[in-house]
N, C-alpha and C positions, 0 to 999 in steps of 0.2 A: 517569458518562456515561449517557446515555439512548439506548437503541436501540429503534427503531420497526420492527416486523416482524410477521409472522404468529405468533400463539400456537399452541402445539402441545398435543396431548391428554395426559391424565393417564397413559395407557398408555405413551407414549413417554418421558415424563419419569421415570416410575417405573423402567422397564427400564434407561434410560441412566444414571440417577442411581446406582442400586445397583450396576450393573456398574462404573462409574467409581469408586465408593467403595472398592473393594477395593485399588486402587493409590494412593489419595489420599495416605496418609501418606508413602510413598516419594517421590511427586512433590513434596510440600511440603518434605521434607528436602533434596532436590536444589535446589529453588528457593531455599530459605534459604541453602544453601551458595553458590550462584551469586551471590546478591544481596550476599554479604559480600565478594566478590572485587572488587579495584579495576578500574575501567573501562579497557579497552584503548584506547590512543590511535590515531588514524588521521590520515593526511595529508589526507583529505577533510574537507569541512565536515561537522561532526558535532554532534549534540545528544544529550546523555545526561540523562535526567530521573530524579530520585530525591529523596531527602530533602535532599540538599545541592545548592544551586543552582549550575549550571555556566554559564559564559559561552557565548554563541552567536557563532560566528565565521563570517562570510559572506565568501567569496572572490570577488574581481572581477578582471577584466583591463582595463587602461587602454591605449588606443591614442591617440597624438598624432601627426598628420601634420605633418611639418616641411619637406616638399619635395614639389612637384608641384601638380597642378591643384586638389587639395583641401587645400592648405596651411592649417594652423590648425584643421582639424577635430579634435575630441576626442570619444572615446566610452568610457564605462565600461560594461562588459557583465558581467552576473552570470549566466553560463551556462557549463557545463563544456565546450561546444564552440562556437566562433565561426568562421563562414565569412566570407571576405573576397573581394569581387569587385564587378562592376558590376550584377549582377542585384538587383532591389529586395528579394528575400527573404533576402539575405545579412544576417548580423549587423552587419557593417561594410560599408556600401555606398560605393564610390568611383566617380568620374566620369571618371577617366583612361582614354582609349581604348586605351592600351597595356596595361591590366590586363584579364585574362580575365574572362568572366562569373562563373565560380566559380574563383577563382585559387588561394587557399590557405586553410588552416584553422589555428586555434590551439586545442588541446585540453588541458584540465587532466587529468593522470593521477596515479597514486599516486606517481610519481617526479618530477613537475614539469610545467611547461607545454611542449607539443611543437608546433613549427611544421611543417606539412606542405604540400608543393606538390601541387596537385590537377590535374596534367597541364596546367599553364598553357602558353600560347604562348611567353611571354618569360622564364619561369623565376622562381624565388623565391630571394632572396638574404638570408642572415643574417650580419650583421656583415661584409659585403663578399664572402662566399663563397656560390656557388650551391649550394643544398641540395635534397635530396629530402625530408629530414626532419632536424630538429635541435632540441635543447633550448634554451629561452629563459631568459634571466636578466633581472633588473631592469636597464633601460637598453639592452637589445638593440635593434639597428637592423635593421628589416625593409625590404627594397626589393622592390616589385612593379612591373614596368614602369618608368615614370618617377616613381613615387611612393615616398617614404621615410617611415617612421613609427617612433616609439619605443614599445617595449612596456614596461609596468610592472605587476607583480602587486600587488594591493591587498587589504587585509583590513579588514573592518568588525567590530569587536568590541563586542558588546552585553552588558554585565554584568548589567543588571537585566532579567530575563526575565519576571518574574511579572506576569500580567495583573491588572487590577482587577476583571475580570468573572468570574462563576462559570459562564459559559456560552460555548460557541463552536459555533454552529449547533445541532445536536441532541446535542451533548456537554455534560454537566453535571458540576460538581465545584467545591467551594470549598477543597479541600485544597491545600497548597503544591505538591505534585507536579502536580496537574491545572492549577493556575493557571500554572505554568511551561510546561506543554504549550500552553495557550491563548495565552500570551505569544509563544511561538515561531510558532504558526500565524497569529496576527494579523500578525506581521512578514513572513512569507514568502508569505502568500496573495495580496497585490496584485502580486507579481512573477510572472515566467514560469519561475522556477527549478524544476528537477526535484526531486521529494520522494519519499523512501522512508520509508514508515510501518511500524514494527515493533511487534509485540505479539502476545500470545496470542490464540487464537480467542475471539471474543466480546467483545473490548475496544472495538470501535467503529471499526475502521480505515476501513471504507467511509463511515461518517458523517463522519469527519475529512476524507476526500478530497472528499466532496460539499460540505462546509462551505468547504474551501479554494477550490473552484471558484466557489461562490456569492459569495465575498468577492474574487474576482479580476476583472481587466479582461475576462475571457472569460465572465463570468456569463451574458451573453445568448446565448452559444453552447451547443452540446450538451455534456452530461456522459454519457459512454459508459462502462459497466462491462464489462470483459472478465475473466472468471474463468478464469485459466490452468489451474486444476485441475478445472473443471467441463465442459470440452469434450472429446468423444471424441478420442483421439490422431490418428485419421485425418482429422479435420475441423478441427483447430486452425489449420492454416496458412490454409485457406480462410476461416475465421471471422475471423482476425486481419488478413489481407492482402486478402481478397476473391478472386474468381475470374471468369474469362471463360466465356461460354457454350461448352460442349463441352470444357472443360479436363479433365474427368473424366466418368465414366459418368453420374452424377446431376446434372451441371451443365447443367440445361435452359435456364438464362438467366444473364446476367451478374449479379454481386452485389457490392456494396461490403462491404469488411471493416471491422472496428472502427476501424482507423486512419483510413480515409476518412470514416467516419461521424462521427468526432470532430473533423473539420477545423474550425479556428477556435474550438475548445473544449478540453475536457480529456478525456483517456483515462485511466481508472483501471484499472491492471493488477493485479487482485487475485490473491493467491497466486502471485506472480511466480516464487517458488522452484520451482514445479511445471512451469515451461516447459521443454519438451524441449530438450536440448542442441543438437539439429539445427536448431532454429528460433532459437536465441539470436543467432547471427551475422546472420541475416536481419533480426531486430528491431533489432539494433545499427546495421546499415546504413541501415535505414529512418529511424531517429532521427537519425543523422549527416547523411544526405543530404536529409532532410526530403521524402522521396518514397517511394511504395509501388508495388511491381510486383505486380499481381494474379497468381494462379496461372493460367498459360496466356497471359498478356499479353506483348506485345513492347515496349510503351511504359510507362514509369513515370508515376505521377500525383503531383503535388506536394501536400503536406499541411502544415498549420500547426497543430501539436498540442502542448499541454502534457501532460507525463506525470507522473502520480502513481502510484506502485507500492506494494504492501503485501505482507507475508509474515509468517508466524509462525516461519519457519526462520531459522537463523543463517547468513546468506548469506556472511559472511567465512569460515566453516568450510566451506561448500559450495564456495567458490572454491579453498580449499587442497586439497580432495579432488578437484578437477577436475570437479565436477558443475555448476558455474556459471562462466561466463566472467568473468575479472577485468575486462576492458575494459567489458563491459556493466554489471557491478556498479558501477564508478566512474561510468559514464554515468548510472545511475539514482539514485545516492546523493549528489547534490550537497548535499542536506541530509537528514539522518536524524532522524526523530522517533520516540521510543519511547513508546508508550501503556502506562501501568502496568496491571498486573492489578488486579482489584477488591480482592483481599485486601491489596494494598499501599496502598490508601487507603480503608480501612473507614469512616472518618469521613464519607465521601460517600454511603454506602449509603442512609441514610434520605432524603437530599435527592434522589437519583436515583430511589428508589422512589416518592417523592411525585410526581415528574414523569411517571413511567411510568404510575402509576395514573390520571392524567388521561385518557390515551388508552384505557387498558384499560376504564375505567368506561363509556365510550361503546360499546365493543365488546360488553360483556356486558349493557348496558342497565340499569346500576345507578348510583346516586349515592353513590360511595364517598368518604368524607371524609379517609381516610388510614389510618395504622397505629396499633394500640394500642401502649402502651409495651412490652408483652411481645413483640409481633410485631417491633417495631423492634429490640429487643435480640437476638431470635433471628436476624434477618437479618444483623445486624452480627457475630454470633459465627460464622456459617457461613462456610466457606472459599471457596466459589464457584469451583470448578475450571472452570466454563463461563463465568465472568465475567458481564457484564451481559446477555448473551443468555440465560443460565440464570436470572438474576434476573427477567427479564421473563416467562419461561415459568412460573416459580414463582408470581409475582404473578397471572398470567392464570388459572392453575388456582385459586389461592386466592380470586380475585374471583368465579369461577363458583360456588365452593362456599360462600362466605360468606353467612350469613343475616342480617347486620346492615349498618350503614352504614360500617363500617370493618373492616379486615383484622385478625383475631385470630391469636394464635400457633397455635391449634388448626387454623386453615385452611391453614397453610403446608406441613405434612407434611415437615418437615426432619428429617434424622437426622445425628447427630454421631459415628457409629462404633458405635452400639448395634446388636446383632444383631436382625434382623427376620425375618419369615416369608419375605420375598423373598430375603434373604441365605441363610437356611436352605435355600431351594429351589435355590440354586446349588451346594450341597454335593453332591459326587459327580459333577458334570458336568465334561467336559473344557473347556479354554479355547476350543476351536473350536466346541463346542456352545453355549457362552455367547455367543460372538461372533455366531454364526449367528442365535441367538434375538434378540439385541439389534438386529441389522441388519434382520431381518424385522419386528420390532415397530415400529421407527422408520419404515421405508418404508410400512408399513400406516397409521401414525398421520398421515403427511403425504400421504395419498391417492395414493401411488405416485410422488410427485415426487422423483426421484433426486437432483436438484441440491440441493433443500432438505434431503433426508435426509443427504447428505454434509456439509452445513454443520452440522446438528445433531450428527452423530457426530464432527465435528472432523477429518474426513479429506478428501483430494482426491477429486473426482469419479472420476478414473481409478482410484484405490485402491478406491473403492466398487464400481466396475464389475468390477474383477478379483476382488474378494471375492464378489460376487454370482455370478460365473461359477464360482468355486471351489466354492461351496456349492449351486449349481444353483437359485438364487433367481430368481423372475420377478416382475415387477410385476403 
């Protein structure tokens, strides 16, 4: 994968690299142990990528109207929530005047499809019985007003996932695992299906989300990034949903939130695992109702947004511990895509580095032709705990230091566990002293940009904020 972003200074890379090096062996042992365990099955549409190719299963809901004004109408919808009614923004639009504007919904949950009445005037009937909520089966008969329809769950199973391309947007890789990722992304990008991208920090989750948007029918619309871990806790509701003038002390004028700004486009919810539990039900309601209520507003605003979310957390584990809502998890994870860590597809490192150097050469004002064989071997052997983001930073530093037209091994300053003066300097210091020094050096290296510093450190903005408070650090 190739990641395009700002390069960082040698001071930052040096401090962060050697601090992270202390726990690398333990991390790698845990990662290897996890990778050897069988993948856990889920009732949701799920994609697992690795050395063994897995089929992609896309779930759809089929509705066939067999009685009423819209008799003969058929719809196959690939979305975890379908609303039915006479309003044009419903997933299934009916013209029957006895059907309410937003009459009922059908939602895919972990236990199956659920039919819900949405406070309709004439009620919702399932197999002849009026229901507020009920589980659907294949062939279930739904009656809304004078309209009857048959529901059927469908599955599209795609066995051959591997793409013929070694690129998807600004992601690169010719290994089997990356070609499988590209094959999945190629198939889901043109749809409006919700996607959850999983992977370690630095693997290119935002690049994947942006490429999905650019390949979708919404490409002409906005692509809005909302980092759930980079906004101060007291501002996150306003930033996500917007606010009205006077809603709180500093609200001097009305402001659109990320959901409104992404209308007719794509909203990328980065680090969704960091979203406060108090805001999770509000986000779920906004996604389900396709409307946003600004802070301090009395009237909701309709929005048409595709959601792509990303996290480096194990959200299924977060659900079990109660830190993440189960219904929101299933709403976001219609399709799950796992981006492999760089150490899991080392054969792509030289290819990725070559593409990265193209952009880096322009930044440093040098004509770099590539890597020496020794440099390529060194990059391939290194474990890359920071993944492609770290690779880019190492190459940026090497490009600045190089005195030739290609990167040599001596330019890379990579260490594989040998003791250095930096490691010796850590001896005798407490973990808090080391952490404080690393945070201070990183913030300084990015000119006080705390959002960028949090990304480099691999922690949430809120975590960085708390640690700065703890250590009395100021920008």
